[in-house]
C-alpha positions, 0 to 999 in steps of 0.5 A, a space after each residue: 105794799 108792793 108798789 112796783 116790780 123790783 129786783 134785788 140781788 144779794 150775794 153777801 148773806 148766808 143764802 148765797 147768790 139770790 134774787 127777789 122780785 115783786 110783781 104788783 097786780 093791784 090788791 095782790 101779786 107775786 113774790 119770786 125768789 130765785 137762787 141756784 136751786 131754782 125759783 119759788 113763786 109766792 102769791 100775796 094779797 093785802 090783808 084786813 084788820 091788823 094784817 097788812 099783807 099775807 104771803 102764801 108760802 110753800 108748806 114744809 112738805 111742799 118745800 121738800 117734795 114740790 120744790 126739792 129743797 132742804 128743810 133747813 133752808 126754809 126758815 132762812 129763806 122765808 125770814 129773808 123774804 119777810 124782812 126784805 118786804 118790811 124793810 123796803 115796803 112797810 118799815 117798822 112792821 112786824 111779821 109772823 111765819 107759819 106753815 102756810 103764810 108770812 103775815 105782815 102786820 
């Protein structure tokens, strides 16, 4: 899914200024989201069956404690990451967001 390291800066959304980096390591890699509040590193790997890729995301508890972020920002940021991955890597795909994963199918 993520063919190369790619950086995206976007200051026009409701998220404010932010960057998104994809680092491919073969069958897996990392997505790094950066904004004024800090950095979020998420591991991903290609899936099987109907799942194209699974992105490990911070749980709601980790979001508040480990990342020191507002709970209300979690869904907006993770949905942005999922939509970006689909738009640039797997157009026409869908996704689900759970407490632990973004699953692109």
